[in-house]
C-alpha positions, 0 to 999 in steps of 0.5 A: 850230631856235630858237623865239623864243616858247619863249625869251620864255616861259622868261624871262618873270617875273610881276613884268615883266608890265604891270598892263594885260596881267595885267588882260586875261589875268585877265578872259579866264580869268574869261570862259573859266571862265564859258563852261565852266560854262554849257557844262557844262549843255548836252546836247552836253557831257553826251553828249561827257563820257559818250562820253569816259568810255566811250572814252578810258580813263585808263591811265597819265595821267589828266585831269579833265573840267571841272565833272565829278568824272570823269577820262579820259586827257588826249586825252579830257579835251581833247576834252570840255573844248574841246567844252564851252567851244565 
């Protein structure tokens, strides 16, 4: 099975990305970081971070929780980080 997006991403080179697109991507990333920073101060984020630390042990792989010095396994970190951002 062929995956056109996969082929596109593998052949993508930074120098071929239009300046307008780079500006948009950088703006979105900056917005995402700001939302994550603000979200990390909420009660919900605090609760889900503690839950992930307690229930998603690190094991062989670890992933960092955004704006927190603790780690969990990648599934726990994904849960925490997406909850914090949303």
